[in-house]
N, CA, C, O and the ligand as a Tripos MOL2 file, in Angstrom:
@<TRIPOS>MOLECULE
protein
  261   259    66     0     0
PROTEIN
NO_CHARGES

@<TRIPOS>ATOM
      1 N         -25.1330   12.4440   26.4800 N.3       1 MET1
      2 CA        -25.1660   11.9850   25.0910 C.3       1 MET1
      3 C         -24.8720   10.5410   25.0470 C.2       1 MET1
      4 O         -23.8970   10.0770   25.6380 O.2       1 MET1
      5 N         -25.7370    9.7780   24.3220 N.am      2 GLU2
      6 CA        -25.5560    8.3280   24.2010 C.3       2 GLU2
      7 C         -24.4220    7.9940   23.2030 C.2       2 GLU2
      8 O         -24.2180    8.6870   22.2060 O.2       2 GLU2
      9 N         -23.6890    6.8910   23.5220 N.am      3 ILE3
     10 CA        -22.7360    6.4330   22.6200 C.3       3 ILE3
     11 C         -23.3930    5.4020   21.7200 C.2       3 ILE3
     12 O         -23.9510    4.4390   22.2460 O.2       3 ILE3
     13 N         -23.3670    5.5290   20.4770 N.am      4 PRO4
     14 CA        -24.0400    4.5550   19.5990 C.3       4 PRO4
     15 C         -23.5140    3.1340   19.8550 C.2       4 PRO4
     16 O         -22.3030    2.9100   19.8560 O.2       4 PRO4
     17 N         -24.4160    2.1900   20.0680 N.am      5 ILE5
     18 CA        -24.0100    0.8230   20.4200 C.3       5 ILE5
     19 C         -23.3790    0.1470   19.2510 C.2       5 ILE5
     20 O         -22.6250   -0.8090   19.4330 O.2       5 ILE5
     21 N         -23.6540    0.6040   18.0410 N.am      6 PHE6
     22 CA        -23.0920   -0.1240   16.9100 C.3       6 PHE6
     23 C         -21.7650    0.4390   16.5140 C.2       6 PHE6
     24 O         -21.2830    0.0850   15.4390 O.2       6 PHE6
     25 N         -21.1510    1.2560   17.2590 N.am      7 TYR7
     26 CA        -19.9070    1.9680   16.8780 C.3       7 TYR7
     27 C         -18.8400    0.9730   16.4400 C.2       7 TYR7
     28 O         -18.2600    1.0700   15.3580 O.2       7 TYR7
     29 N         -18.5960   -0.0390   17.3800 N.am      8 GLY8
     30 CA        -17.5320   -1.0060   17.1940 C.3       8 GLY8
     31 C         -17.7520   -1.8900   15.9220 C.2       8 GLY8
     32 O         -16.8290   -2.1610   15.1540 O.2       8 GLY8
     33 N         -19.0270   -2.3170   15.7550 N.am      9 LYS9
     34 CA        -19.2870   -3.1630   14.6380 C.3       9 LYS9
     35 C         -19.1460   -2.3920   13.3530 C.2       9 LYS9
     36 O         -18.6900   -2.9470   12.3540 O.2       9 LYS9
     37 N         -19.5330   -1.0870   13.3440 N.am     10 ARG10
     38 CA        -19.4060   -0.3170   12.0850 C.3      10 ARG10
     39 C         -17.9240   -0.2130   11.7340 C.2      10 ARG10
     40 O         -17.5910   -0.2760   10.5510 O.2      10 ARG10
     41 N         -17.0460   -0.0620   12.6700 N.am     11 ALA11
     42 CA        -15.6160    0.0460   12.3340 C.3      11 ALA11
     43 C         -15.1490   -1.2520   11.6990 C.2      11 ALA11
     44 O         -14.3550   -1.2010   10.7600 O.2      11 ALA11
     45 N         -15.5910   -2.3910   12.1530 N.am     12 ASN12
     46 CA        -15.2310   -3.6850   11.5130 C.3      12 ASN12
     47 C         -15.7090   -3.7420   10.1040 C.2      12 ASN12
     48 O         -14.9730   -4.1300    9.1970 O.2      12 ASN12
     49 N         -16.9850   -3.3430    9.9090 N.am     13 ASP13
     50 CA        -17.5400   -3.4220    8.5480 C.3      13 ASP13
     51 C         -16.7000   -2.6480    7.5850 C.2      13 ASP13
     52 O         -16.3960   -3.1090    6.4840 O.2      13 ASP13
     53 N         -16.3170   -1.4380    8.0160 N.am     14 ASP14
     54 CA        -15.5260   -0.5440    7.1260 C.3      14 ASP14
     55 C         -14.2200   -1.3320    6.7220 C.2      14 ASP14
     56 O         -13.7710   -1.2650    5.5770 O.2      14 ASP14
     57 N         -13.6650   -2.0420    7.6650 N.am     15 LYS15
     58 CA        -12.4380   -2.6490    7.3540 C.3      15 LYS15
     59 C         -12.6820   -3.7750    6.3050 C.2      15 LYS15
     60 O         -11.9080   -3.9010    5.3570 O.2      15 LYS15
     61 N         -13.7170   -4.5640    6.4670 N.am     16 ILE16
     62 CA        -14.0060   -5.6660    5.6220 C.3      16 ILE16
     63 C         -14.2910   -5.1040    4.1810 C.2      16 ILE16
     64 O         -13.9780   -5.7540    3.1840 O.2      16 ILE16
     65 N         -14.8730   -3.9200    4.1090 N.am     17 GLU17
     66 CA        -15.2760   -3.3910    2.7970 C.3      17 GLU17
     67 C         -14.0760   -2.7420    2.0280 C.2      17 GLU17
     68 O         -14.2580   -2.1820    0.9470 O.2      17 GLU17
     69 N         -12.9020   -2.8290    2.5900 N.am     18 THR18
     70 CA        -11.7510   -2.2400    1.8520 C.3      18 THR18
     71 C         -11.6100   -3.0100    0.5100 C.2      18 THR18
     72 O         -11.5660   -4.2390    0.4430 O.2      18 THR18
     73 N         -11.5470   -2.1940   -0.5180 N.am     19 ILE19
     74 CA        -11.4780   -2.7400   -1.8690 C.3      19 ILE19
     75 C          -9.9830   -2.9050   -2.3260 C.2      19 ILE19
     76 O          -9.1860   -1.9690   -2.3810 O.2      19 ILE19
     77 N          -9.7190   -4.1290   -2.6270 N.am     20 MET20
     78 CA         -8.3120   -4.4440   -3.0700 C.3      20 MET20
     79 C          -8.1870   -4.2740   -4.5030 C.2      20 MET20
     80 O          -9.0640   -4.7310   -5.2360 O.2      20 MET20
     81 N          -7.1430   -3.6370   -4.9960 N.am     21 MET21
     82 CA         -6.8810   -3.3550   -6.4340 C.3      21 MET21
     83 C          -5.5290   -3.8930   -6.7620 C.2      21 MET21
     84 O          -4.5560   -3.7210   -6.0280 O.2      21 MET21
     85 N          -5.4990   -4.5780   -7.9330 N.am     22 ASP22
     86 CA         -4.1480   -4.8970   -8.5520 C.3      22 ASP22
     87 C          -3.4960   -3.5830   -8.9580 C.2      22 ASP22
     88 O          -3.9660   -2.8300   -9.8100 O.2      22 ASP22
     89 N          -2.3800   -3.3710   -8.2800 N.am     23 THR23
     90 CA         -1.7130   -2.0700   -8.4160 C.3      23 THR23
     91 C          -0.3270   -2.2420   -8.8540 C.2      23 THR23
     92 O           0.3790   -3.1150   -8.3510 O.2      23 THR23
     93 N           0.1250   -1.3980   -9.8300 N.am     24 GLU24
     94 CA          1.5180   -1.4440  -10.2320 C.3      24 GLU24
     95 C           2.4040   -0.8080   -9.1690 C.2      24 GLU24
     96 O           2.1700    0.3360   -8.7800 O.2      24 GLU24
     97 N           3.4240   -1.5350   -8.6890 N.am     25 VAL25
     98 CA          4.3170   -0.9690   -7.7120 C.3      25 VAL25
     99 C           5.7850   -1.2460   -8.1880 C.2      25 VAL25
    100 O           6.0620   -2.1250   -9.0040 O.2      25 VAL25
    101 N           6.6410   -0.4630   -7.6350 N.am     26 TYR26
    102 CA          8.0940   -0.6290   -7.8770 C.3      26 TYR26
    103 C           8.7280   -1.1130   -6.6390 C.2      26 TYR26
    104 O           8.7760   -0.4050   -5.6330 O.2      26 TYR26
    105 N           9.2540   -2.3990   -6.6940 N.am     27 SER27
    106 CA          9.7310   -3.0410   -5.4770 C.3      27 SER27
    107 C          11.2550   -3.0790   -5.5060 C.2      27 SER27
    108 O          11.8580   -3.3980   -6.5310 O.2      27 SER27
    109 N          11.8630   -2.7560   -4.3900 N.am     28 CYS28
    110 CA         13.3540   -2.7210   -4.3190 C.3      28 CYS28
    111 C          13.9040   -4.0890   -4.6980 C.2      28 CYS28
    112 O          13.3850   -5.1180   -4.2670 O.2      28 CYS28
    113 N          14.9590   -4.0910   -5.5070 N.am     29 SER29
    114 CA         15.5630   -5.3320   -5.9100 C.3      29 SER29
    115 C          16.6970   -5.7500   -5.0180 C.2      29 SER29
    116 O          17.4040   -6.7120   -5.3160 O.2      29 SER29
    117 N          16.8790   -5.0470   -3.9330 N.am     30 SER30
    118 CA         17.9400   -5.4500   -2.9780 C.3      30 SER30
    119 C          17.3710   -6.5110   -2.0230 C.2      30 SER30
    120 O          16.2570   -6.3620   -1.5220 O.2      30 SER30
    121 N          18.1060   -7.5330   -1.7840 N.am     31 ASP31
    122 CA         17.6570   -8.5740   -0.8400 C.3      31 ASP31
    123 C          17.5730   -8.1130    0.5730 C.2      31 ASP31
    124 O          16.9340   -8.7600    1.4030 O.2      31 ASP31
    125 N          18.1920   -7.0290    0.8660 N.am     32 ASN32
    126 CA         18.2760   -6.5380    2.2770 C.3      32 ASN32
    127 C          17.2640   -5.4360    2.5630 C.2      32 ASN32
    128 O          17.2830   -4.8390    3.6400 O.2      32 ASN32
    129 N          16.4190   -5.1770    1.6480 N.am     33 CYS33
    130 CA         15.5080   -4.0720    1.7350 C.3      33 CYS33
    131 C          14.0930   -4.4320    1.2950 C.2      33 CYS33
    132 O          13.9150   -5.0120    0.2240 O.2      33 CYS33
    133 N          13.1240   -4.1140    2.0680 N.am     34 ASN34
    134 CA         11.7180   -4.4050    1.7300 C.3      34 ASN34
    135 C          11.0460   -3.1450    1.1070 C.2      34 ASN34
    136 O           9.8180   -3.0990    1.0360 O.2      34 ASN34
    137 N          11.7760   -2.1820    0.6810 N.am     35 GLY35
    138 CA         11.1520   -0.9430    0.2130 C.3      35 GLY35
    139 C          10.4050   -1.1290   -1.1220 C.2      35 GLY35
    140 O          10.8140   -1.8930   -1.9960 O.2      35 GLY35
    141 N           9.3200   -0.4060   -1.2250 N.am     36 TRP36
    142 CA          8.5310   -0.4120   -2.5030 C.3      36 TRP36
    143 C           7.7160    0.8400   -2.4980 C.2      36 TRP36
    144 O           7.5440    1.5030   -1.4750 O.2      36 TRP36
    145 N           7.2120    1.1530   -3.6810 N.am     37 MET37
    146 CA          6.4060    2.3630   -3.7340 C.3      37 MET37
    147 C           5.3360    2.1890   -4.8620 C.2      37 MET37
    148 O           5.6060    1.5690   -5.8900 O.2      37 MET37
    149 N           4.1740    2.7290   -4.6490 N.am     38 ARG38
    150 CA          3.1400    2.6920   -5.6850 C.3      38 ARG38
    151 C           3.6410    3.4610   -6.9260 C.2      38 ARG38
    152 O           4.4080    4.4100   -6.7660 O.2      38 ARG38
    153 N           3.2320    3.0850   -8.1690 N.am     39 LYS39
    154 CA          3.6320    3.6940   -9.3910 C.3      39 LYS39
    155 C           3.3240    5.1760   -9.2460 C.2      39 LYS39
    156 O           4.1410    6.0250   -9.6040 O.2      39 LYS39
    157 N           2.1010    5.4950   -8.7000 N.am     40 ASP40
    158 CA          1.6000    6.8910   -8.6600 C.3      40 ASP40
    159 C           2.5110    7.8020   -7.7970 C.2      40 ASP40
    160 O           2.5610    9.0200   -7.9720 O.2      40 ASP40
    161 N           3.2390    7.1300   -6.8410 N.am     41 PHE41
    162 CA          4.0510    7.8760   -5.9160 C.3      41 PHE41
    163 C           5.5350    7.5400   -6.0610 C.2      41 PHE41
    164 O           6.3210    7.7390   -5.1350 O.2      41 PHE41
    165 N           5.8970    7.0410   -7.2030 N.am     42 ALA42
    166 CA          7.2610    6.5730   -7.4030 C.3      42 ALA42
    167 C           8.1500    7.7370   -7.5190 C.2      42 ALA42
    168 O           7.7420    8.8100   -7.9630 O.2      42 ALA42
    169 N           9.3930    7.5410   -7.1170 N.am     43 THR43
    170 CA         10.4270    8.6320   -7.2410 C.3      43 THR43
    171 C          10.7570    8.8190   -8.7100 C.2      43 THR43
    172 O          10.5190    7.9170   -9.5140 O.2      43 THR43
    173 N          11.3020    9.9800   -9.0790 N.am     44 ALA44
    174 CA         11.4820   10.2810  -10.4270 C.3      44 ALA44
    175 C          12.4440    9.3020  -11.1370 C.2      44 ALA44
    176 O          12.1950    8.9410  -12.2880 O.2      44 ALA44
    177 N          13.4810    8.8870  -10.5100 N.am     45 ASP45
    178 CA         14.3730    7.9240  -11.1000 C.3      45 ASP45
    179 C          14.1340    6.4880  -10.8570 C.2      45 ASP45
    180 O          14.9360    5.6220  -11.2070 O.2      45 ASP45
    181 N          12.9250    6.2260  -10.2030 N.am     46 LEU46
    182 CA         12.4550    4.9090   -9.9130 C.3      46 LEU46
    183 C          13.4230    4.0760   -9.0250 C.2      46 LEU46
    184 O          13.4140    2.8460   -9.0660 O.2      46 LEU46
    185 N          14.2160    4.7500   -8.2630 N.am     47 HIS47
    186 CA         15.1280    4.0940   -7.3220 C.3      47 HIS47
    187 C          14.3640    3.9900   -5.9400 C.2      47 HIS47
    188 O          13.4770    4.7770   -5.6090 O.2      47 HIS47
    189 N          14.7730    3.0130   -5.2320 N.am     48 CYS48
    190 CA         14.1080    2.7750   -3.9010 C.3      48 CYS48
    191 C          14.1360    3.9930   -3.0390 C.2      48 CYS48
    192 O          15.2060    4.5750   -2.8590 O.2      48 CYS48
    193 N          13.0070    4.4230   -2.4860 N.am     49 PRO49
    194 CA         12.9840    5.6110   -1.5870 C.3      49 PRO49
    195 C          13.7360    5.3640   -0.2840 C.2      49 PRO49
    196 O          14.1090    6.3120    0.4070 O.2      49 PRO49
    197 N          13.9470    4.1710    0.0340 N.am     50 ILE50
    198 CA         14.6390    3.8460    1.3870 C.3      50 ILE50
    199 C          16.1270    3.7070    1.2550 C.2      50 ILE50
    200 O          16.8800    4.3090    2.0210 O.2      50 ILE50
    201 N          16.5990    2.8660    0.2250 N.am     51 CYS51
    202 CA         18.0190    2.6530    0.1530 C.3      51 CYS51
    203 C          18.6550    3.1600   -1.1700 C.2      51 CYS51
    204 O          19.8800    3.1970   -1.2910 O.2      51 CYS51
    205 N          17.8470    3.5350   -2.1200 N.am     52 GLY52
    206 CA         18.4240    4.0750   -3.3250 C.3      52 GLY52
    207 C          18.7560    3.0730   -4.3830 C.2      52 GLY52
    208 O          19.2570    3.4180   -5.4540 O.2      52 GLY52
    209 N          18.4560    1.7450   -4.0620 N.am     53 HIS53
    210 CA         18.7380    0.6770   -4.9840 C.3      53 HIS53
    211 C          17.7600    0.7280   -6.2160 C.2      53 HIS53
    212 O          16.7430    1.4160   -6.1290 O.2      53 HIS53
    213 N          18.0080    0.0960   -7.2360 N.am     54 GLU54
    214 CA         17.1020   -0.0170   -8.3250 C.3      54 GLU54
    215 C          15.8570   -0.8400   -7.9810 C.2      54 GLU54
    216 O          15.9380   -1.7160   -7.1210 O.2      54 GLU54
    217 N          14.7490   -0.5990   -8.5980 N.am     55 THR55
    218 CA         13.5370   -1.2500   -8.2910 C.3      55 THR55
    219 C          13.0320   -2.0390   -9.5320 C.2      55 THR55
    220 O          13.4030   -1.7460  -10.6680 O.2      55 THR55
    221 N          12.2160   -2.9960   -9.2760 N.am     56 VAL56
    222 CA         11.5940   -3.7360  -10.3690 C.3      56 VAL56
    223 C          10.0210   -3.5960  -10.2620 C.2      56 VAL56
    224 O           9.4410   -3.5660   -9.1770 O.2      56 VAL56
    225 N           9.3920   -3.5140  -11.4720 N.am     57 LYS57
    226 CA          7.9930   -3.3840  -11.4670 C.3      57 LYS57
    227 C           7.2480   -4.6420  -11.1750 C.2      57 LYS57
    228 O           7.6250   -5.6810  -11.7170 O.2      57 LYS57
    229 N           6.2040   -4.6440  -10.3540 N.am     58 GLU58
    230 CA          5.4620   -5.8200  -10.1130 C.3      58 GLU58
    231 C           4.0250   -5.3310   -9.7730 C.2      58 GLU58
    232 O           3.7580   -4.1480   -9.5630 O.2      58 GLU58
    233 N           3.1150   -6.3620   -9.7380 N.am     59 ILE59
    234 CA          1.7560   -6.1150   -9.4020 C.3      59 ILE59
    235 C           1.4110   -6.6550   -8.0290 C.2      59 ILE59
    236 O           1.6300   -7.8300   -7.7340 O.2      59 ILE59
    237 N           0.8730   -5.7920   -7.2000 N.am     60 ARG60
    238 CA          0.3920   -6.2590   -5.9070 C.3      60 ARG60
    239 C          -1.0150   -5.8620   -5.7190 C.2      60 ARG60
    240 O          -1.4650   -4.8460   -6.2490 O.2      60 ARG60
    241 N          -1.7400   -6.6690   -4.9480 N.am     61 ALA61
    242 CA         -3.1080   -6.2930   -4.5090 C.3      61 ALA61
    243 C          -3.0250   -5.3930   -3.2990 C.2      61 ALA61
    244 O          -2.5850   -5.8000   -2.2230 O.2      61 ALA61
    245 N          -3.4470   -4.1920   -3.4900 N.am     62 LEU62
    246 CA         -3.3830   -3.1560   -2.4320 C.3      62 LEU62
    247 C          -4.7070   -2.5230   -2.2230 C.2      62 LEU62
    248 O          -5.5350   -2.5210   -3.1340 O.2      62 LEU62
    249 N          -4.9550   -1.9700   -1.0350 N.am     63 PRO63
    250 CA         -6.2410   -1.3010   -0.8280 C.3      63 PRO63
    251 C          -6.3700   -0.1340   -1.7240 C.2      63 PRO63
    252 O          -5.4250    0.6380   -1.8870 O.2      63 PRO63
    253 N          -7.5390    0.0240   -2.3270 N.am     64 LYS64
    254 CA         -7.7740    1.0910   -3.2690 C.3      64 LYS64
    255 C          -7.6740    2.4370   -2.5070 C.2      64 LYS64
    256 O          -8.1160    2.5780   -1.3670 O.2      64 LYS64
    257 N          -7.0660    3.4110   -3.2090 N.am     65 ILE65
    258 CA         -6.9130    4.7780   -2.5880 C.3      65 ILE65
    259 C          -7.5730    5.7800   -3.5340 C.2      65 ILE65
    260 O          -7.5840    6.9790   -3.2540 O.2      65 ILE65
    261 ZN         15.6000   -0.5010   -1.0620 Zn       66 ZN66
@<TRIPOS>BOND
     1     1     2 1
     2     2     3 1
     3     3     4 2
     4     3     5 am
     5     5     6 1
     6     6     7 1
     7     7     8 2
     8     7     9 am
     9     9    10 1
    10    10    11 1
    11    11    12 2
    12    11    13 am
    13    13    14 1
    14    14    15 1
    15    15    16 2
    16    15    17 am
    17    17    18 1
    18    18    19 1
    19    19    20 2
    20    19    21 am
    21    21    22 1
    22    22    23 1
    23    23    24 2
    24    23    25 am
    25    25    26 1
    26    26    27 1
    27    27    28 2
    28    27    29 am
    29    29    30 1
    30    30    31 1
    31    31    32 2
    32    31    33 am
    33    33    34 1
    34    34    35 1
    35    35    36 2
    36    35    37 am
    37    37    38 1
    38    38    39 1
    39    39    40 2
    40    39    41 am
    41    41    42 1
    42    42    43 1
    43    43    44 2
    44    43    45 am
    45    45    46 1
    46    46    47 1
    47    47    48 2
    48    47    49 am
    49    49    50 1
    50    50    51 1
    51    51    52 2
    52    51    53 am
    53    53    54 1
    54    54    55 1
    55    55    56 2
    56    55    57 am
    57    57    58 1
    58    58    59 1
    59    59    60 2
    60    59    61 am
    61    61    62 1
    62    62    63 1
    63    63    64 2
    64    63    65 am
    65    65    66 1
    66    66    67 1
    67    67    68 2
    68    67    69 am
    69    69    70 1
    70    70    71 1
    71    71    72 2
    72    71    73 am
    73    73    74 1
    74    74    75 1
    75    75    76 2
    76    75    77 am
    77    77    78 1
    78    78    79 1
    79    79    80 2
    80    79    81 am
    81    81    82 1
    82    82    83 1
    83    83    84 2
    84    83    85 am
    85    85    86 1
    86    86    87 1
    87    87    88 2
    88    87    89 am
    89    89    90 1
    90    90    91 1
    91    91    92 2
    92    91    93 am
    93    93    94 1
    94    94    95 1
    95    95    96 2
    96    95    97 am
    97    97    98 1
    98    98    99 1
    99    99   100 2
   100    99   101 am
   101   101   102 1
   102   102   103 1
   103   103   104 2
   104   103   105 am
   105   105   106 1
   106   106   107 1
   107   107   108 2
   108   107   109 am
   109   109   110 1
   110   110   111 1
   111   111   112 2
   112   111   113 am
   113   113   114 1
   114   114   115 1
   115   115   116 2
   116   115   117 am
   117   117   118 1
   118   118   119 1
   119   119   120 2
   120   119   121 am
   121   121   122 1
   122   122   123 1
   123   123   124 2
   124   123   125 am
   125   125   126 1
   126   126   127 1
   127   127   128 2
   128   127   129 am
   129   129   130 1
   130   130   131 1
   131   131   132 2
   132   131   133 am
   133   133   134 1
   134   134   135 1
   135   135   136 2
   136   135   137 am
   137   137   138 1
   138   138   139 1
   139   139   140 2
   140   139   141 am
   141   141   142 1
   142   142   143 1
   143   143   144 2
   144   143   145 am
   145   145   146 1
   146   146   147 1
   147   147   148 2
   148   147   149 am
   149   149   150 1
   150   150   151 1
   151   151   152 2
   152   151   153 am
   153   153   154 1
   154   154   155 1
   155   155   156 2
   156   155   157 am
   157   157   158 1
   158   158   159 1
   159   159   160 2
   160   159   161 am
   161   161   162 1
   162   162   163 1
   163   163   164 2
   164   163   165 am
   165   165   166 1
   166   166   167 1
   167   167   168 2
   168   167   169 am
   169   169   170 1
   170   170   171 1
   171   171   172 2
   172   171   173 am
   173   173   174 1
   174   174   175 1
   175   175   176 2
   176   175   177 am
   177   177   178 1
   178   178   179 1
   179   179   180 2
   180   179   181 am
   181   181   182 1
   182   182   183 1
   183   183   184 2
   184   183   185 am
   185   185   186 1
   186   186   187 1
   187   187   188 2
   188   187   189 am
   189   189   190 1
   190   190   191 1
   191   191   192 2
   192   191   193 am
   193   193   194 1
   194   194   195 1
   195   195   196 2
   196   195   197 am
   197   197   198 1
   198   198   199 1
   199   199   200 2
   200   199   201 am
   201   201   202 1
   202   202   203 1
   203   203   204 2
   204   203   205 am
   205   205   206 1
   206   206   207 1
   207   207   208 2
   208   207   209 am
   209   209   210 1
   210   210   211 1
   211   211   212 2
   212   211   213 am
   213   213   214 1
   214   214   215 1
   215   215   216 2
   216   215   217 am
   217   217   218 1
   218   218   219 1
   219   219   220 2
   220   219   221 am
   221   221   222 1
   222   222   223 1
   223   223   224 2
   224   223   225 am
   225   225   226 1
   226   226   227 1
   227   227   228 2
   228   227   229 am
   229   229   230 1
   230   230   231 1
   231   231   232 2
   232   231   233 am
   233   233   234 1
   234   234   235 1
   235   235   236 2
   236   235   237 am
   237   237   238 1
   238   238   239 1
   239   239   240 2
   240   239   241 am
   241   241   242 1
   242   242   243 1
   243   243   244 2
   244   243   245 am
   245   245   246 1
   246   246   247 1
   247   247   248 2
   248   247   249 am
   249   249   250 1
   250   250   251 1
   251   251   252 2
   252   251   253 am
   253   253   254 1
   254   254   255 1
   255   255   256 2
   256   255   257 am
   257   257   258 1
   258   258   259 1
   259   259   260 2
@<TRIPOS>SUBSTRUCTURE
     1 MET1         2 RESIDUE 1 A MET
     2 GLU2         6 RESIDUE 1 A GLU
     3 ILE3        10 RESIDUE 1 A ILE
     4 PRO4        14 RESIDUE 1 A PRO
     5 ILE5        18 RESIDUE 1 A ILE
     6 PHE6        22 RESIDUE 1 A PHE
     7 TYR7        26 RESIDUE 1 A TYR
     8 GLY8        30 RESIDUE 1 A GLY
     9 LYS9        34 RESIDUE 1 A LYS
    10 ARG10       38 RESIDUE 1 A ARG
    11 ALA11       42 RESIDUE 1 A ALA
    12 ASN12       46 RESIDUE 1 A ASN
    13 ASP13       50 RESIDUE 1 A ASP
    14 ASP14       54 RESIDUE 1 A ASP
    15 LYS15       58 RESIDUE 1 A LYS
    16 ILE16       62 RESIDUE 1 A ILE
    17 GLU17       66 RESIDUE 1 A GLU
    18 THR18       70 RESIDUE 1 A THR
    19 ILE19       74 RESIDUE 1 A ILE
    20 MET20       78 RESIDUE 1 A MET
    21 MET21       82 RESIDUE 1 A MET
    22 ASP22       86 RESIDUE 1 A ASP
    23 THR23       90 RESIDUE 1 A THR
    24 GLU24       94 RESIDUE 1 A GLU
    25 VAL25       98 RESIDUE 1 A VAL
    26 TYR26      102 RESIDUE 1 A TYR
    27 SER27      106 RESIDUE 1 A SER
    28 CYS28      110 RESIDUE 1 A CYS
    29 SER29      114 RESIDUE 1 A SER
    30 SER30      118 RESIDUE 1 A SER
    31 ASP31      122 RESIDUE 1 A ASP
    32 ASN32      126 RESIDUE 1 A ASN
    33 CYS33      130 RESIDUE 1 A CYS
    34 ASN34      134 RESIDUE 1 A ASN
    35 GLY35      138 RESIDUE 1 A GLY
    36 TRP36      142 RESIDUE 1 A TRP
    37 MET37      146 RESIDUE 1 A MET
    38 ARG38      150 RESIDUE 1 A ARG
    39 LYS39      154 RESIDUE 1 A LYS
    40 ASP40      158 RESIDUE 1 A ASP
    41 PHE41      162 RESIDUE 1 A PHE
    42 ALA42      166 RESIDUE 1 A ALA
    43 THR43      170 RESIDUE 1 A THR
    44 ALA44      174 RESIDUE 1 A ALA
    45 ASP45      178 RESIDUE 1 A ASP
    46 LEU46      182 RESIDUE 1 A LEU
    47 HIS47      186 RESIDUE 1 A HIS
    48 CYS48      190 RESIDUE 1 A CYS
    49 PRO49      194 RESIDUE 1 A PRO
    50 ILE50      198 RESIDUE 1 A ILE
    51 CYS51      202 RESIDUE 1 A CYS
    52 GLY52      206 RESIDUE 1 A GLY
    53 HIS53      210 RESIDUE 1 A HIS
    54 GLU54      214 RESIDUE 1 A GLU
    55 THR55      218 RESIDUE 1 A THR
    56 VAL56      222 RESIDUE 1 A VAL
    57 LYS57      226 RESIDUE 1 A LYS
    58 GLU58      230 RESIDUE 1 A GLU
    59 ILE59      234 RESIDUE 1 A ILE
    60 ARG60      238 RESIDUE 1 A ARG
    61 ALA61      242 RESIDUE 1 A ALA
    62 LEU62      246 RESIDUE 1 A LEU
    63 PRO63      250 RESIDUE 1 A PRO
    64 LYS64      254 RESIDUE 1 A LYS
    65 ILE65      258 RESIDUE 1 A ILE
    66 ZN66       261 GROUP 0 **** ****
């Protein structure tokens, strides 16, 4: 069975075509923590899923899911 010669290039193309979306996220307000979560997957109390600190809403450009 032949291995398609374009396989590697195709993978790169897929990466380039990733669509970035301005997305609401909740970012940990602790200086010692880089935790954040997408609004769609936020914890019920909007506290950081990593350290439990309060979070602040911000907009980030993230790959569309
Ligand atoms: Zn945190």
